[in-house]
Backbone as JSON Lines, residues from 0, in Angstrom:
{"i":0,"aa":"M","n":[-194.73,49.42,299.7],"ca":[-195.89,48.54,300.63],"c":[-195.93,48.76,301.72]}
{"i":1,"aa":"R","n":[-195.46,48.58,302.82],"ca":[-195.05,49.28,304.15],"c":[-195.47,50.71,304.27]}
{"i":2,"aa":"I","n":[-194.85,51.59,303.3],"ca":[-194.94,52.95,303.8],"c":[-196.66,53.16,303.32]}
{"i":3,"aa":"L","n":[-196.63,52.78,302.46],"ca":[-198.45,52.75,301.87],"c":[-199.31,52.53,302.65]}
{"i":4,"aa":"V","n":[-199.4,51.55,303.47],"ca":[-200.81,51.18,304.36],"c":[-201.12,52.01,305.44]}
{"i":5,"aa":"P","n":[-199.44,52.88,306.06],"ca":[-200.16,53.69,307.8],"c":[-200.58,54.78,306.39]}
{"i":6,"aa":"L","n":[-200.19,55.61,305.16],"ca":[-200.63,56.4,304.64],"c":[-202.09,56.67,304.8]}
{"i":7,"aa":"L","n":[-202.38,55.1,303.74],"ca":[-203.72,54.68,303.45],"c":[-204.7,55.05,305.23]}
{"i":8,"aa":"S","n":[-203.67,54.41,306.12],"ca":[-204.75,54.45,307.87],"c":[-204.67,56.01,308.26]}
{"i":9,"aa":"F","n":[-203.97,56.9,308.2],"ca":[-203.75,57.79,308.08],"c":[-204.85,58.6,307.44]}
{"i":10,"aa":"L","n":[-205.25,58.82,306.08],"ca":[-206.16,59.46,305.27],"c":[-207.43,58.9,305.93]}
{"i":11,"aa":"A","n":[-207.55,57.39,306.04],"ca":[-208.69,56.95,306.63],"c":[-209.4,57.9,307.93]}
{"i":12,"aa":"A","n":[-208.21,57.76,309.22],"ca":[-209.0,58.24,309.8],"c":[-208.55,59.75,310.38]}
{"i":13,"aa":"T","n":[-208.54,60.3,309.09],"ca":[-208.09,61.65,308.95],"c":[-209.74,62.09,308.86]}
{"i":14,"aa":"A","n":[-210.03,61.44,307.76],"ca":[-211.41,61.56,307.27],"c":[-212.47,61.44,308.37]}
{"i":15,"aa":"L","n":[-212.01,60.71,309.08],"ca":[-213.06,60.16,310.2],"c":[-213.25,61.04,310.96]}
{"i":16,"aa":"G","n":[-211.97,61.66,311.29],"ca":[-211.83,62.35,312.46],"c":[-212.47,64.5,312.04]}
{"i":17,"aa":"V","n":[-212.53,64.31,311.11],"ca":[-213.05,65.56,310.59],"c":[-214.21,65.32,310.5]}
{"i":18,"aa":"A","n":[-214.74,64.28,310.64],"ca":[-216.43,64.07,310.46],"c":[-216.73,64.51,311.81]}
{"i":19,"aa":"A","n":[-216.24,63.86,313.0],"ca":[-216.53,63.45,314.39],"c":[-216.01,65.05,314.99]}
{"i":20,"aa":"D","n":[-215.76,65.51,314.01],"ca":[-215.13,67.26,314.89],"c":[-216.17,68.01,314.84]}
{"i":21,"aa":"E","n":[-216.7,67.75,313.66],"ca":[-217.01,68.94,312.87],"c":[-218.57,69.42,313.6]}
{"i":22,"aa":"P","n":[-218.86,70.67,314.03],"ca":[-220.04,70.33,315.06],"c":[-221.54,70.05,314.03]}
{"i":23,"aa":"R","n":[-221.92,69.46,314.68],"ca":[-223.38,69.15,313.62],"c":[-224.43,68.95,314.94]}
{"i":24,"aa":"P","n":[-225.67,68.91,314.53],"ca":[-227.03,68.85,315.66],"c":[-226.92,67.22,315.57]}
{"i":25,"aa":"A","n":[-227.17,66.73,316.73],"ca":[-227.58,65.11,316.96],"c":[-228.84,64.79,315.87]}
{"i":26,"aa":"D","n":[-228.16,63.44,315.37],"ca":[-229.0,62.91,314.22],"c":[-229.62,63.73,312.98]}
{"i":27,"aa":"S","n":[-228.72,64.7,312.64],"ca":[-228.94,65.73,311.6],"c":[-228.43,64.92,310.23]}
{"i":28,"aa":"K","n":[-229.79,65.01,309.42],"ca":[-229.41,64.28,308.21],"c":[-227.79,65.16,307.61]}
{"i":29,"aa":"E","n":[-228.18,66.33,307.14],"ca":[-226.72,67.04,307.02],"c":[-225.14,66.52,307.5]}
{"i":30,"aa":"A","n":[-225.57,66.78,308.54],"ca":[-224.12,66.11,309.08],"c":[-223.86,64.76,309.09]}
{"i":31,"aa":"M","n":[-224.71,63.74,308.99],"ca":[-224.68,62.26,308.32],"c":[-223.7,62.35,306.9]}
{"i":32,"aa":"A","n":[-224.75,63.0,306.3],"ca":[-223.87,63.08,304.97],"c":[-222.49,63.7,304.98]}
{"i":33,"aa":"A","n":[-222.62,64.55,305.32],"ca":[-221.04,65.36,305.52],"c":[-219.81,63.89,305.81]}
{"i":34,"aa":"A","n":[-220.5,63.5,306.46],"ca":[-219.2,62.64,306.95],"c":[-218.96,61.39,305.94]}
{"i":35,"aa":"V","n":[-220.45,60.71,305.7],"ca":[-220.41,59.74,304.81],"c":[-219.37,60.45,303.35]}
{"i":36,"aa":"G","n":[-219.55,61.53,302.95],"ca":[-218.97,62.2,301.87],"c":[-217.41,62.2,301.97]}
{"i":37,"aa":"L","n":[-217.09,62.17,303.55],"ca":[-215.52,62.96,303.73],"c":[-215.11,60.98,303.73]}
{"i":38,"aa":"Q","n":[-215.95,60.28,304.03],"ca":[-215.54,58.78,303.63],"c":[-215.31,58.13,302.47]}
{"i":39,"aa":"R","n":[-215.72,58.44,301.63],"ca":[-215.79,58.77,300.35],"c":[-214.64,58.95,300.21]}
{"i":40,"aa":"Q","n":[-214.38,59.95,300.07],"ca":[-213.36,61.05,299.79],"c":[-212.14,59.98,300.1]}
{"i":41,"aa":"A","n":[-212.46,59.59,301.18],"ca":[-211.17,59.35,302.11],"c":[-211.03,57.54,301.39]}
{"i":42,"aa":"I","n":[-211.99,56.79,300.68],"ca":[-211.65,55.87,299.93],"c":[-211.32,56.03,298.94]}
{"i":43,"aa":"A","n":[-211.76,56.99,297.9],"ca":[-211.57,57.56,296.61],"c":[-209.76,57.65,296.8]}
{"i":44,"aa":"A","n":[-208.73,58.19,297.86],"ca":[-207.75,58.3,297.52],"c":[-206.88,57.02,297.72]}
{"i":45,"aa":"M","n":[-207.78,56.18,298.64],"ca":[-207.05,55.4,298.8],"c":[-207.08,54.13,297.91]}
{"i":46,"aa":"Q","n":[-207.99,54.31,297.23],"ca":[-207.64,53.26,295.84],"c":[-207.24,53.6,294.78]}
{"i":47,"aa":"S","n":[-206.82,55.32,294.22],"ca":[-206.21,55.93,293.57],"c":[-205.02,55.62,294.35]}
{"i":48,"aa":"A","n":[-204.19,55.55,295.21],"ca":[-202.57,55.31,295.71],"c":[-202.62,54.16,295.22]}
{"i":49,"aa":"L","n":[-203.42,53.11,295.72],"ca":[-203.3,51.81,295.28],"c":[-203.14,51.36,294.12]}
{"i":50,"aa":"A","n":[-203.71,51.93,293.32],"ca":[-203.78,51.79,291.6],"c":[-202.02,52.23,290.92]}
{"i":51,"aa":"G","n":[-201.69,53.28,291.55],"ca":[-200.58,53.48,291.24],"c":[-199.36,52.62,291.81]}
{"i":52,"aa":"Q","n":[-199.52,52.09,293.04],"ca":[-198.9,51.38,293.16],"c":[-198.54,50.5,293.03]}
{"i":53,"aa":"R","n":[-199.93,49.45,292.16],"ca":[-199.93,48.21,291.73],"c":[-199.32,48.59,290.05]}
{"i":54,"aa":"L","n":[-199.56,49.75,289.41],"ca":[-198.97,49.49,288.43],"c":[-197.07,50.08,288.39]}
{"i":55,"aa":"S","n":[-197.02,50.82,289.33],"ca":[-195.37,50.74,289.54],"c":[-195.01,49.48,289.95]}
{"i":56,"aa":"I","n":[-195.64,48.39,290.16],"ca":[-195.03,47.1,290.7],"c":[-194.97,46.31,289.25]}
{"i":57,"aa":"S","n":[-196.78,46.56,288.3],"ca":[-196.46,45.74,287.85],"c":[-195.47,45.76,286.41]}
{"i":58,"aa":"K","n":[-195.16,47.67,285.84],"ca":[-194.19,47.75,285.6],"c":[-192.58,47.39,285.92]}
{"i":59,"aa":"Q","n":[-192.45,47.38,286.67],"ca":[-190.84,46.71,287.02],"c":[-190.69,45.18,287.37]}
{"i":60,"aa":"V","n":[-192.01,44.38,287.43],"ca":[-191.78,43.01,287.09],"c":[-191.49,43.21,285.86]}
{"i":61,"aa":"G","n":[-192.47,43.52,284.7],"ca":[-192.48,43.13,283.7],"c":[-190.93,43.73,283.21]}
{"i":62,"aa":"Q","n":[-190.62,44.59,283.3],"ca":[-189.07,44.74,282.73],"c":[-187.66,44.03,283.17]}
{"i":63,"aa":"A","n":[-188.04,43.25,284.6],"ca":[-186.9,42.76,285.14],"c":[-187.23,41.17,284.21]}
{"i":64,"aa":"P","n":[-185.38,40.37,284.05],"ca":[-185.72,39.38,283.64],"c":[-186.5,38.24,283.96]}
{"i":65,"aa":"P","n":[-186.17,37.15,283.26],"ca":[-187.7,35.97,284.43],"c":[-186.9,35.55,285.42]}
{"i":66,"aa":"D","n":[-185.28,35.11,285.29],"ca":[-184.66,34.77,286.41],"c":[-183.59,35.54,287.3]}
{"i":67,"aa":"S","n":[-184.54,36.87,286.97],"ca":[-183.91,38.03,288.15],"c":[-184.71,37.51,289.86]}
{"i":68,"aa":"F","n":[-184.33,38.07,290.79],"ca":[-185.11,38.54,291.78],"c":[-185.92,38.99,291.9]}
{"i":69,"aa":"F","n":[-187.28,38.98,292.51],"ca":[-187.99,40.53,292.63],"c":[-187.45,41.54,292.33]}
{"i":70,"aa":"L","n":[-188.16,42.45,291.39],"ca":[-188.08,43.88,291.7],"c":[-186.32,44.19,291.29]}
{"i":71,"aa":"L","n":[-185.48,43.69,291.87],"ca":[-184.31,43.23,291.03],"c":[-183.83,43.29,289.83]}
{"i":72,"aa":"G","n":[-182.86,43.96,289.42],"ca":[-182.74,43.98,287.94],"c":[-181.04,42.56,288.25]}
{"i":73,"aa":"P","n":[-180.22,42.53,286.7],"ca":[-179.6,41.48,286.87],"c":[-177.73,42.4,286.82]}
{"i":74,"aa":"P","n":[-177.56,41.18,287.5],"ca":[-175.59,42.16,287.52],"c":[-175.11,43.45,286.79]}
{"i":75,"aa":"S","n":[-174.39,44.55,287.59],"ca":[-174.43,45.09,286.36],"c":[-173.44,44.76,285.32]}
{"i":76,"aa":"R","n":[-172.39,43.42,285.4],"ca":[-171.23,43.57,284.74],"c":[-172.02,42.58,283.04]}
{"i":77,"aa":"P","n":[-172.31,43.97,281.98],"ca":[-172.87,43.29,280.98],"c":[-171.65,41.98,279.86]}
{"i":78,"aa":"T","n":[-171.02,41.55,280.21],"ca":[-170.07,41.04,279.73],"c":[-170.36,39.48,279.28]}
{"i":79,"aa":"A","n":[-169.16,38.7,278.69],"ca":[-169.37,37.97,277.79],"c":[-168.33,37.07,277.73]}
{"i":80,"aa":"P","n":[-167.66,36.04,276.97],"ca":[-166.58,35.24,276.22],"c":[-166.45,35.7,274.95]}
{"i":81,"aa":"A","n":[-165.04,36.11,274.13],"ca":[-164.77,36.95,273.18],"c":[-165.36,35.54,272.24]}
{"i":82,"aa":"G","n":[-166.13,36.77,271.32],"ca":[-167.07,36.09,270.12],"c":[-168.28,36.01,270.52]}
{"i":83,"aa":"S","n":[-169.02,35.88,271.87],"ca":[-170.19,35.79,272.46],"c":[-170.93,37.1,272.35]}
{"i":84,"aa":"A","n":[-170.82,37.96,272.84],"ca":[-171.43,39.02,273.72],"c":[-170.29,40.58,273.69]}
{"i":85,"aa":"E","n":[-170.5,41.78,273.85],"ca":[-169.65,42.19,274.4],"c":[-169.53,42.56,275.12]}
{"i":86,"aa":"M","n":[-168.38,43.33,275.59],"ca":[-167.91,43.73,277.07],"c":[-167.47,44.58,277.25]}
{"i":87,"aa":"D","n":[-167.35,45.11,278.51],"ca":[-166.91,46.9,278.96],"c":[-165.39,46.76,279.5]}
{"i":88,"aa":"C","n":[-164.83,45.87,278.9],"ca":[-163.59,46.52,280.05],"c":[-162.32,46.55,278.9]}
{"i":89,"aa":"A","n":[-161.36,46.62,278.83],"ca":[-160.37,46.27,277.55],"c":[-159.61,44.53,278.36]}
{"i":90,"aa":"P","n":[-159.05,44.14,277.18],"ca":[-157.99,43.2,277.41],"c":[-156.92,43.31,278.46]}
{"i":91,"aa":"L","n":[-156.27,42.8,279.07],"ca":[-154.68,43.25,279.77],"c":[-153.86,42.94,278.87]}
{"i":92,"aa":"P","n":[-152.98,43.98,279.4],"ca":[-151.96,44.24,278.37],"c":[-151.17,42.68,278.29]}
{"i":93,"aa":"D","n":[-150.11,42.37,277.02],"ca":[-149.54,41.67,277.25],"c":[-148.74,40.97,278.09]}
{"i":94,"aa":"A","n":[-147.85,41.83,278.55],"ca":[-146.7,41.96,279.53],"c":[-147.55,41.47,280.8]}
{"i":95,"aa":"E","n":[-148.58,41.59,281.49],"ca":[-149.57,41.62,281.99],"c":[-150.02,40.11,282.2]}
{"i":96,"aa":"I","n":[-150.62,39.67,280.84],"ca":[-150.54,38.31,280.68],"c":[-149.84,37.17,281.03]}
{"i":97,"aa":"D","n":[-148.61,37.5,279.48],"ca":[-147.69,36.85,280.15],"c":[-146.78,36.35,281.33]}
{"i":98,"aa":"A","n":[-147.47,37.68,282.3],"ca":[-146.62,37.05,283.93],"c":[-147.78,36.4,284.55]}
{"i":99,"aa":"L","n":[-149.25,36.5,284.06],"ca":[-149.99,35.41,284.97],"c":[-149.97,34.6,284.42]}
{"i":100,"aa":"V","n":[-149.6,34.28,283.0],"ca":[-149.41,32.69,282.65],"c":[-148.32,32.16,282.66]}
{"i":101,"aa":"E","n":[-147.18,32.3,282.82],"ca":[-145.89,31.96,282.95],"c":[-146.0,31.37,284.7]}
{"i":102,"aa":"G","n":[-146.23,32.29,285.51],"ca":[-146.7,32.01,287.05],"c":[-147.3,31.03,286.93]}
{"i":103,"aa":"A","n":[-148.4,30.74,286.46],"ca":[-149.57,29.86,286.85],"c":[-149.34,27.98,286.37]}
{"i":104,"aa":"A","n":[-148.51,28.75,284.84],"ca":[-147.81,27.52,283.97],"c":[-146.62,26.4,285.03]}
{"i":105,"aa":"K","n":[-146.25,27.77,285.43],"ca":[-145.03,27.22,286.18],"c":[-144.97,26.56,287.54]}
{"i":106,"aa":"R","n":[-146.15,27.12,287.77],"ca":[-146.74,25.9,289.33],"c":[-147.28,24.68,288.98]}
{"i":107,"aa":"E","n":[-148.41,24.68,288.0],"ca":[-148.67,23.57,287.66],"c":[-148.1,22.41,286.52]}
{"i":108,"aa":"D","n":[-147.04,22.82,285.99],"ca":[-146.36,22.75,285.09],"c":[-147.06,21.96,283.76]}
{"i":109,"aa":"L","n":[-147.43,23.41,283.51],"ca":[-148.39,23.06,282.21],"c":[-147.19,24.18,281.12]}
{"i":110,"aa":"E","n":[-147.74,24.2,280.2],"ca":[-146.98,24.87,279.01],"c":[-147.51,25.82,279.09]}
{"i":111,"aa":"P","n":[-146.91,27.56,278.82],"ca":[-147.76,29.08,278.83],"c":[-148.27,29.0,277.8]}
{"i":112,"aa":"D","n":[-147.75,28.68,277.19],"ca":[-148.78,28.93,275.55],"c":[-150.1,29.01,275.66]}
{"i":113,"aa":"L","n":[-150.33,27.11,276.44],"ca":[-151.51,26.54,276.41],"c":[-152.56,26.95,277.14]}
{"i":114,"aa":"L","n":[-152.16,27.67,278.48],"ca":[-152.8,28.34,279.13],"c":[-153.32,29.99,278.72]}
{"i":115,"aa":"R","n":[-151.78,30.59,277.72],"ca":[-152.26,31.69,277.11],"c":[-153.7,31.52,275.87]}
{"i":116,"aa":"G","n":[-153.52,30.71,275.28],"ca":[-154.5,29.75,274.3],"c":[-155.99,29.71,275.07]}
{"i":117,"aa":"I","n":[-156.25,29.28,275.99],"ca":[-157.31,29.22,276.87],"c":[-157.84,30.48,277.16]}
{"i":118,"aa":"A","n":[-156.91,31.15,277.71],"ca":[-157.5,32.69,278.05],"c":[-158.03,33.29,277.06]}
{"i":119,"aa":"K","n":[-157.35,33.37,276.04],"ca":[-157.82,33.76,275.0],"c":[-159.32,33.51,274.35]}
{"i":120,"aa":"Q","n":[-159.17,32.52,274.28],"ca":[-160.67,31.95,273.9],"c":[-161.47,32.07,274.74]}
{"i":121,"aa":"E","n":[-161.46,31.84,275.81],"ca":[-162.59,31.64,276.96],"c":[-162.95,33.6,276.85]}
{"i":122,"aa":"S","n":[-161.5,34.36,276.92],"ca":[-162.95,35.78,277.45],"c":[-161.98,36.9,276.59]}
{"i":123,"aa":"G","n":[-161.28,36.82,275.58],"ca":[-160.31,37.58,274.63],"c":[-158.68,38.06,275.69]}
{"i":124,"aa":"F","n":[-158.7,37.7,277.01],"ca":[-158.01,38.66,278.18],"c":[-158.85,39.29,278.88]}
{"i":125,"aa":"R","n":[-160.17,39.63,278.81],"ca":[-160.45,40.81,279.65],"c":[-161.1,40.39,280.77]}
{"i":126,"aa":"P","n":[-160.37,40.2,282.43],"ca":[-160.32,39.88,283.2],"c":[-161.95,40.09,283.6]}
{"i":127,"aa":"C","n":[-163.27,41.03,283.24],"ca":[-164.21,41.78,283.46],"c":[-165.31,40.44,282.63]}
{"i":128,"aa":"A","n":[-164.83,39.36,281.84],"ca":[-165.12,39.16,280.63],"c":[-166.9,37.83,281.68]}
{"i":129,"aa":"V","n":[-168.39,37.66,281.76],"ca":[-169.06,36.67,282.04],"c":[-169.91,36.69,281.2]}
{"i":130,"aa":"S","n":[-169.93,35.07,280.87],"ca":[-170.75,34.71,279.73],"c":[-172.57,34.46,280.2]}
{"i":131,"aa":"S","n":[-172.72,33.93,279.39],"ca":[-174.45,34.27,279.56],"c":[-175.0,33.01,280.47]}
{"i":132,"aa":"K","n":[-174.09,31.92,280.82],"ca":[-173.99,31.26,282.14],"c":[-173.73,31.53,282.78]}
{"i":133,"aa":"G","n":[-172.67,32.07,282.96],"ca":[-172.21,32.71,284.6],"c":[-170.78,32.35,284.94]}
{"i":134,"aa":"A","n":[-170.11,32.09,283.71],"ca":[-168.69,32.18,283.66],"c":[-167.98,33.07,283.99]}
{"i":135,"aa":"M","n":[-167.09,33.11,284.82],"ca":[-166.3,34.88,285.01],"c":[-164.61,34.91,284.66]}
{"i":136,"aa":"G","n":[-164.73,36.0,284.32],"ca":[-163.02,36.04,284.77],"c":[-162.13,36.02,283.07]}
{"i":137,"aa":"L","n":[-160.92,35.37,283.77],"ca":[-160.16,35.32,282.11],"c":[-160.38,34.12,282.0]}
{"i":138,"aa":"M","n":[-160.42,33.4,283.05],"ca":[-160.93,31.86,282.65],"c":[-161.85,31.15,282.47]}
{"i":139,"aa":"Q","n":[-163.19,32.28,282.98],"ca":[-164.59,31.59,282.33],"c":[-164.66,30.75,283.55]}
{"i":140,"aa":"L","n":[-164.22,30.83,284.73],"ca":[-164.92,30.01,286.15],"c":[-166.12,29.55,286.13]}
{"i":141,"aa":"M","n":[-167.05,28.66,286.39],"ca":[-168.28,28.7,286.67],"c":[-168.11,29.04,288.08]}
{"i":142,"aa":"P","n":[-169.66,29.87,288.83],"ca":[-169.39,30.35,290.3],"c":[-169.3,28.89,291.15]}
{"i":143,"aa":"A","n":[-169.64,27.66,290.79],"ca":[-169.61,26.61,291.35],"c":[-167.87,25.76,291.52]}
{"i":144,"aa":"T","n":[-167.74,26.22,290.43],"ca":[-166.4,25.26,290.22],"c":[-165.53,26.74,291.28]}
{"i":145,"aa":"A","n":[-165.26,27.79,290.76],"ca":[-164.7,29.38,291.53],"c":[-164.87,28.8,292.96]}
{"i":146,"aa":"A","n":[-165.93,28.81,293.67],"ca":[-165.91,28.07,294.85],"c":[-165.49,27.04,295.08]}
{"i":147,"aa":"E","n":[-165.41,25.97,294.75],"ca":[-164.44,24.39,295.01],"c":[-163.33,24.66,295.02]}
{"i":148,"aa":"L","n":[-162.39,25.38,293.87],"ca":[-161.24,25.8,293.77],"c":[-161.09,26.92,294.92]}
{"i":149,"aa":"G","n":[-161.69,27.48,295.52],"ca":[-161.1,28.32,296.74],"c":[-160.99,29.96,296.17]}
{"i":150,"aa":"V","n":[-161.88,29.92,295.28],"ca":[-161.54,31.59,294.45],"c":[-162.56,32.76,295.4]}
{"i":151,"aa":"K","n":[-161.91,33.6,295.79],"ca":[-162.33,34.85,296.42],"c":[-163.31,35.87,295.31]}
{"i":152,"aa":"D","n":[-162.38,36.33,294.81],"ca":[-162.89,37.37,293.93],"c":[-162.17,36.45,291.89]}
{"i":153,"aa":"P","n":[-163.42,36.17,291.65],"ca":[-163.13,35.61,290.56],"c":[-162.54,36.33,288.99]}
{"i":154,"aa":"F","n":[-162.83,37.66,289.41],"ca":[-163.09,38.53,288.5],"c":[-161.27,39.68,288.98]}
{"i":155,"aa":"D","n":[-160.38,38.39,289.77],"ca":[-159.51,39.08,289.97],"c":[-158.0,38.01,289.16]}
{"i":156,"aa":"P","n":[-157.36,39.09,288.09],"ca":[-156.63,38.23,287.0],"c":[-156.08,36.89,287.71]}
{"i":157,"aa":"K","n":[-155.08,37.22,288.49],"ca":[-154.61,36.36,289.16],"c":[-155.08,34.95,289.43]}
{"i":158,"aa":"E","n":[-155.87,35.4,290.55],"ca":[-156.64,34.21,291.32],"c":[-157.39,34.11,289.83]}
{"i":159,"aa":"N","n":[-157.75,34.25,288.95],"ca":[-158.35,33.74,288.38],"c":[-157.94,32.39,287.44]}
{"i":160,"aa":"V","n":[-156.6,33.16,286.97],"ca":[-155.74,32.51,285.98],"c":[-155.17,31.04,286.82]}
{"i":161,"aa":"D","n":[-154.89,31.29,288.08],"ca":[-153.96,30.7,288.89],"c":[-155.24,29.22,288.83]}
{"i":162,"aa":"A","n":[-156.58,29.76,289.2],"ca":[-157.55,28.66,289.43],"c":[-157.77,27.75,288.47]}
{"i":163,"aa":"G","n":[-157.56,28.46,287.08],"ca":[-158.31,28.0,285.75],"c":[-156.93,26.86,285.53]}
{"i":164,"aa":"A","n":[-155.94,27.53,286.09],"ca":[-154.79,26.57,286.11],"c":[-154.79,24.9,286.38]}
{"i":165,"aa":"R","n":[-155.53,25.54,287.56],"ca":[-155.25,23.57,288.43],"c":[-156.79,23.44,287.94]}
{"i":166,"aa":"L","n":[-157.14,24.08,287.42],"ca":[-158.58,23.32,286.98],"c":[-158.0,22.19,285.26]}
{"i":167,"aa":"F","n":[-157.41,22.84,284.71],"ca":[-157.6,22.31,283.48],"c":[-156.26,21.31,283.85]}
{"i":168,"aa":"K","n":[-155.52,21.71,284.51],"ca":[-154.26,20.41,285.16],"c":[-155.05,19.47,285.77]}
{"i":169,"aa":"Q","n":[-156.01,19.33,286.14],"ca":[-157.14,18.21,287.09],"c":[-157.37,17.63,286.0]}
{"i":170,"aa":"L","n":[-158.13,18.74,284.65],"ca":[-158.82,17.7,283.95],"c":[-157.36,17.33,282.88]}
{"i":171,"aa":"L","n":[-156.74,17.4,282.58],"ca":[-155.65,16.78,282.37],"c":[-154.89,15.37,282.39]}
{"i":172,"aa":"T","n":[-154.81,15.38,283.86],"ca":[-154.11,14.24,284.87],"c":[-156.19,13.25,284.79]}
{"i":173,"aa":"S","n":[-157.05,13.68,284.75],"ca":[-158.14,13.12,284.86],"c":[-158.21,12.15,283.35]}
{"i":174,"aa":"F","n":[-158.41,12.82,282.09],"ca":[-158.26,12.27,280.81],"c":[-157.07,11.8,280.18]}
{"i":175,"aa":"G","n":[-155.71,12.06,280.45],"ca":[-154.72,11.68,279.93],"c":[-154.68,11.98,278.52]}
{"i":176,"aa":"D","n":[-154.49,13.23,278.25],"ca":[-155.29,13.23,276.64],"c":[-155.48,14.89,276.4]}
{"i":177,"aa":"L","n":[-154.56,15.86,275.91],"ca":[-154.38,17.31,275.88],"c":[-155.6,17.74,275.36]}
{"i":178,"aa":"T","n":[-156.58,16.83,273.75],"ca":[-157.29,17.14,273.14],"c":[-158.86,16.9,273.87]}
{"i":179,"aa":"L","n":[-158.32,15.75,274.6],"ca":[-160.01,15.81,275.81],"c":[-160.21,16.71,277.13]}
{"i":180,"aa":"A","n":[-159.18,17.01,277.69],"ca":[-158.98,18.02,278.5],"c":[-159.35,19.56,277.57]}
{"i":181,"aa":"L","n":[-159.12,19.63,276.98],"ca":[-159.7,21.2,275.96],"c":[-160.77,20.71,276.02]}
{"i":182,"aa":"G","n":[-161.67,19.83,275.56],"ca":[-162.86,19.89,275.31],"c":[-163.29,19.7,276.38]}
{"i":183,"aa":"A","n":[-162.93,19.19,277.75],"ca":[-163.4,18.71,279.08],"c":[-163.86,19.82,279.44]}
{"i":184,"aa":"Y","n":[-162.9,21.07,279.28],"ca":[-162.51,22.85,279.85],"c":[-164.04,23.3,279.5]}
{"i":185,"aa":"N","n":[-164.07,23.1,277.77],"ca":[-165.24,23.93,276.99],"c":[-166.16,23.07,277.59]}
{"i":186,"aa":"A","n":[-167.11,22.25,277.48],"ca":[-168.12,21.53,277.64],"c":[-168.26,21.15,278.71]}
{"i":187,"aa":"G","n":[-167.7,20.36,279.41],"ca":[-167.57,19.83,280.56],"c":[-167.36,18.45,280.73]}
{"i":188,"aa":"P","n":[-166.79,17.53,282.1],"ca":[-166.1,16.83,281.88],"c":[-167.33,15.29,281.07]}
{"i":189,"aa":"S","n":[-168.5,15.66,281.74],"ca":[-169.11,14.92,281.4],"c":[-170.05,14.74,280.14]}
{"i":190,"aa":"K","n":[-169.58,15.71,278.97],"ca":[-169.7,15.4,277.81],"c":[-168.79,14.7,276.8]}
{"i":191,"aa":"V","n":[-167.8,14.96,277.92],"ca":[-166.73,13.97,277.05],"c":[-167.07,12.66,277.27]}
{"i":192,"aa":"N","n":[-167.33,12.63,278.35],"ca":[-167.19,10.91,279.29],"c":[-168.67,10.61,278.17]}
{"i":193,"aa":"D","n":[-169.56,11.06,277.97],"ca":[-170.69,10.65,277.61],"c":[-170.72,10.15,275.98]}
{"i":194,"aa":"A","n":[-169.23,11.06,275.29],"ca":[-169.32,11.04,273.88],"c":[-168.49,10.38,273.88]}
{"i":195,"aa":"N","n":[-166.97,9.68,274.85],"ca":[-166.04,8.94,274.8],"c":[-165.11,9.06,274.0]}
{"i":196,"aa":"G","n":[-164.98,10.87,273.73],"ca":[-164.04,11.45,273.54],"c":[-164.69,13.06,272.7]}
{"i":197,"aa":"L","n":[-164.19,13.57,272.24],"ca":[-164.52,14.93,272.04],"c":[-165.66,14.53,271.64]}
{"i":198,"aa":"P","n":[-167.12,15.63,272.13],"ca":[-168.39,15.24,271.98],"c":[-168.36,16.56,270.54]}
{"i":199,"aa":"N","n":[-169.44,15.97,269.61],"ca":[-169.51,16.83,268.22],"c":[-170.19,18.16,268.43]}
{"i":200,"aa":"I","n":[-169.64,19.06,269.08],"ca":[-170.47,20.23,269.21],"c":[-169.4,21.05,268.8]}
{"i":201,"aa":"P","n":[-170.07,22.0,267.31],"ca":[-169.03,22.53,266.9],"c":[-169.01,23.89,267.63]}
{"i":202,"aa":"E","n":[-169.02,24.32,268.37],"ca":[-168.39,24.93,269.43],"c":[-167.29,24.86,270.39]}
{"i":203,"aa":"T","n":[-167.45,23.15,270.49],"ca":[-166.36,22.29,271.06],"c":[-164.89,22.38,270.24]}
{"i":204,"aa":"L","n":[-165.28,21.81,268.9],"ca":[-164.31,21.58,268.09],"c":[-163.29,22.6,267.8]}
{"i":205,"aa":"N","n":[-164.51,23.43,267.35],"ca":[-163.86,24.97,267.45],"c":[-162.52,25.22,268.29]}
{"i":206,"aa":"Y","n":[-163.41,25.27,269.35],"ca":[-162.54,25.59,270.75],"c":[-161.15,25.06,270.66]}
{"i":207,"aa":"V","n":[-161.17,23.45,270.81],"ca":[-159.88,22.47,270.6],"c":[-158.92,22.79,269.57]}
{"i":208,"aa":"Q","n":[-159.64,23.48,268.18],"ca":[-158.68,23.71,266.84],"c":[-158.29,24.68,267.34]}
{"i":209,"aa":"R","n":[-158.81,25.84,267.81],"ca":[-158.45,27.3,267.73],"c":[-156.97,27.01,269.12]}
{"i":210,"aa":"I","n":[-156.97,26.39,269.95],"ca":[-155.91,26.26,271.21],"c":[-154.7,25.68,270.61]}
{"i":211,"aa":"L","n":[-155.2,24.66,269.85],"ca":[-153.97,23.71,269.46],"c":[-153.47,23.97,268.11]}
{"i":212,"aa":"S","n":[-154.13,25.14,267.59],"ca":[-153.83,25.85,266.97],"c":[-152.32,26.67,266.62]}
{"i":213,"aa":"V","n":[-152.22,27.2,268.25],"ca":[-151.35,28.09,268.5],"c":[-150.22,27.32,269.34]}
{"i":214,"aa":"L","n":[-150.38,26.38,269.36],"ca":[-149.26,25.47,270.26],"c":[-147.92,25.54,269.57]}
{"i":215,"aa":"P","n":[-146.79,25.58,269.52],"ca":[-145.32,24.96,269.05],"c":[-145.38,23.78,269.02]}
{"i":216,"aa":"L","n":[-145.08,23.16,267.41],"ca":[-144.72,21.93,267.3],"c":[-143.13,21.14,268.07]}
{"i":217,"aa":"K","n":[-143.79,20.73,268.59],"ca":[-142.56,19.43,269.08],"c":[-141.54,18.98,268.26]}
{"i":218,"aa":"P","n":[-140.07,18.69,268.09],"ca":[-139.64,18.04,267.18],"c":[-139.87,16.62,268.22]}
């Protein structure tokens, strides 16, 4: 629109300038008619340009999702957790996942199989995963949570897994129960507190059951 306004002003000024420069007798009706005609042409050109600009803006606004910034599309990462949407990157190799999980588990005094199970359920081991709610990376960290944990790049596998391990250790310490901590990681601590146990949410119940099922039985 900033470019359009000077252009329209130039068209109008040009029309008036042409009319003023044309040789004509003073107070000549023909000269006046010619000037008026040029002005009308300039106005018509301006209206046409404005109509085109309005149509372009209307199309862009109509195509943009409701929660996107004006005239800007959504982020270019069309990814999501396993089972909820398509992803655009391959899972990390088992050896890399094992190294990330074992390192984070050792630092936070957690079972590697537990962290591996969480990462598998959260992202299918895909470091680019982004959920429809905005959770990011292998351990599906929400933006606010990632910021609180000091994560600079939530799509960096090591940084994401380390932060996810710290978060889960906090939940485990807070609830004092593995099942409730898993439920809180999936549904949020407030849902677990409100339910005074696992919330009756099918997704959360299935999530907890799947992770517990891969943990080795202790004697």
